[in-house]
C-alpha positions as CSV (number, residue, x, y, z in Angstrom):
1,M,-10.3,8.8,-3.5
2,K,-11.3,10.5,0.0
3,G,-9.0,9.3,2.7
4,R,-11.6,6.7,4.6
5,R,-12.2,4.8,1.2
6,R,-8.0,4.7,1.0
7,A,-8.0,3.7,4.4
8,R,-10.4,1.1,4.0
9,H,-8.5,-0.3,0.6
10,A,-5.3,0.1,2.1
11,A,-6.7,-2.1,5.5
12,L,-8.2,-4.6,3.2
13,Q,-5.3,-5.8,1.8
14,A,-3.6,-6.7,5.8
15,P,-6.3,-9.2,6.5
16,Y,-6.1,-10.6,3.2
17,E,-2.3,-10.7,3.6
18,L,-2.9,-12.2,7.2
19,D,-5.5,-14.4,5.8
20,V,-3.1,-16.5,2.8
21,T,0.4,-16.1,4.5
22,S,2.0,-17.0,7.8
23,H,3.2,-12.9,8.5
24,P,3.2,-11.2,11.6
25,L,0.2,-8.7,12.3
26,E,2.3,-5.5,13.4
27,G,4.6,-6.2,10.5
28,V,1.4,-7.0,7.7
29,L,-0.1,-3.8,9.4
30,E,3.8,-1.9,9.5
31,A,3.7,-2.5,5.9
32,R,0.1,-1.8,4.6
33,T,0.7,1.7,6.6
34,L,3.5,2.6,4.8
35,E,2.2,1.7,1.4
36,F,-1.0,3.9,2.3
37,L,1.3,6.8,3.4
38,R,3.5,6.6,-0.2
39,S,0.2,6.3,-2.3
40,A,-1.5,9.2,-0.8
41,S,1.4,11.5,-0.5
42,A,2.3,10.5,-4.5
43,Q,-1.2,11.2,-5.6
44,A,-1.7,14.8,-3.6
45,L,1.7,16.3,-3.6
46,D,4.0,17.6,-6.6
47,R,7.3,15.5,-7.9
48,T,9.5,18.2,-6.0
49,H,8.0,17.0,-2.4
50,R,8.2,13.1,-3.1
51,R,12.2,12.9,-2.1
52,V,10.9,15.0,1.1
53,I,8.1,13.0,2.0
54,E,10.1,9.6,1.3
55,C,12.4,10.9,3.6
56,L,9.7,12.2,6.4
57,I,7.6,8.8,6.1
58,E,11.2,6.3,6.6
59,E,12.1,8.7,9.4
60,H,9.3,9.9,11.4
61,A,5.9,7.8,10.5
62,A,6.1,5.8,13.6
63,G,5.9,8.4,15.9
64,G,2.9,10.5,13.9
65,F,5.3,13.1,12.1
66,V,5.5,14.6,15.4
67,G,8.4,16.4,16.3
68,V,9.6,16.4,13.5
69,P,13.1,18.9,13.2
70,T,12.3,20.7,10.0
71,P,14.9,22.6,9.8
72,E,17.3,19.6,10.1
73,V,15.4,18.0,7.5
74,A,15.7,20.7,5.1
75,V,19.4,21.5,5.3
76,R,19.9,17.5,5.2
77,L,18.0,17.3,2.2
78,K,19.0,20.7,0.8
79,T,15.6,21.9,0.6
80,D,13.7,24.7,1.2
81,L,12.1,24.8,4.8
82,Q,8.7,25.5,3.6
83,R,8.5,22.1,1.6
84,V,9.7,20.3,4.4
85,V,6.9,22.3,6.9
86,A,4.4,21.4,4.0
87,A,5.1,18.0,3.8
88,V,5.2,17.4,7.3
89,E,1.2,19.0,7.5
90,F,0.2,17.0,4.9
91,L,1.5,13.9,6.2
92,R,-0.4,14.7,9.5
93,G,-3.1,15.1,8.0
94,L,-2.9,11.8,7.0
95,V,-2.4,10.8,10.5
96,P,-6.2,9.9,11.5
97,H,-6.6,7.5,8.2
98,V,-3.4,5.6,9.2
99,E,-5.0,5.6,12.7
100,Y,-8.7,3.9,11.0
101,I,-6.3,1.6,9.3
102,G,-4.5,0.1,12.2
103,S,-8.5,-0.3,14.3
104,I,-9.5,-1.9,11.3
105,V,-7.1,-4.3,11.0
106,R,-6.7,-4.9,14.8
107,G,-10.2,-4.9,15.0
108,V,-11.1,-7.5,12.2
109,W,-8.3,-9.9,13.0
110,R,-9.4,-10.0,16.6
111,S,-12.7,-10.4,15.6
112,R,-12.6,-12.0,13.1
113,D,-14.2,-15.6,14.4
114,A,-16.9,-14.2,15.5
115,I,-17.6,-12.4,12.9
116,D,-17.2,-15.5,10.6
117,R,-20.0,-17.5,13.1
118,V,-21.9,-13.9,12.3
119,V,-21.6,-14.4,8.1
120,G,-22.1,-18.3,8.7
121,R,-25.5,-17.8,10.3
122,I,-26.7,-15.3,7.7
123,A,-25.2,-17.0,4.8
124,P,-25.3,-21.1,5.6
125,E,-25.2,-21.3,1.8
126,W,-21.7,-19.8,1.7
127,P,-19.1,-21.5,4.0
128,V,-17.0,-18.8,4.9
129,A,-13.8,-21.2,4.5
130,Q,-14.3,-21.1,0.8
131,M,-14.9,-18.1,0.4
132,S,-12.6,-15.9,-1.8
133,P,-10.1,-14.6,0.4
134,I,-11.1,-11.0,-1.1
135,D,-14.7,-11.8,-0.1
136,R,-14.1,-12.6,3.2
137,N,-12.1,-10.2,4.4
138,V,-14.4,-7.1,2.7
139,L,-17.2,-8.8,4.8
140,R,-15.3,-8.7,7.9
141,I,-14.2,-5.2,6.8
142,A,-18.2,-4.2,6.8
143,L,-19.4,-6.3,9.9
144,W,-16.8,-5.0,11.9
145,E,-17.7,-1.5,11.1
146,M,-21.0,-1.6,11.6
147,A,-21.1,-3.7,14.9
148,T,-18.3,-0.9,16.2
149,D,-20.3,2.0,15.1
150,S,-16.9,2.9,13.1
151,A,-19.2,3.8,10.0
152,P,-22.7,3.9,9.5
153,T,-24.4,0.9,8.1
154,R,-25.1,2.5,4.8
155,V,-21.5,3.5,4.4
156,A,-20.3,0.2,5.4
157,I,-22.4,-1.3,2.9
158,N,-21.5,1.0,0.4
159,E,-17.9,0.8,0.3
160,A,-17.8,-2.9,0.9
161,V,-19.6,-3.2,-2.5
162,E,-17.1,-0.7,-4.0
163,L,-14.3,-2.8,-2.6
164,A,-15.5,-6.3,-3.5
165,R,-16.1,-4.6,-7.0
166,L,-12.7,-3.4,-7.6
167,F,-10.4,-5.9,-5.9
168,N,-12.8,-8.7,-7.1
169,G,-14.9,-8.1,-10.0
170,E,-18.5,-7.2,-11.1
171,A,-19.8,-10.4,-9.6
172,S,-18.1,-10.2,-6.3
173,R,-20.8,-7.4,-5.4
174,R,-24.0,-9.3,-4.9
């Protein structure tokens, strides 16, 4: 799965959780971000890097993996410096996707009332409040991406269709 698609996948889970719980935005965003980092790392690096990655995520994710004391981490984890450097470089490569997740989640959540009014005008036969939380948030993300030019319209639509299919089945694609 490509980076932005994986970021949308992670981002969708945050407004869904915010919709169905009373969890705070920043706490939800932090949890989804850490989950994204762990998932991307597990799929991309071999098992020998996982312990290093997990340590780096726990200790340095908030700082965007900048200023990581790689020699000290290598000594503490009893691993070679090259492994730590490779893990840091890999995680730094994920930072733009983490930032995109934050942009989507904060943007969608701040704009949800305006986006919901647009959906209500476009599809009056489907009241937004009665939509499944997945469908509602897939639409919110797509409309936010189009409104902010974060993604070309065609990409936003295709990604929304794929997210709906993945999380809510074939019927949601329509």
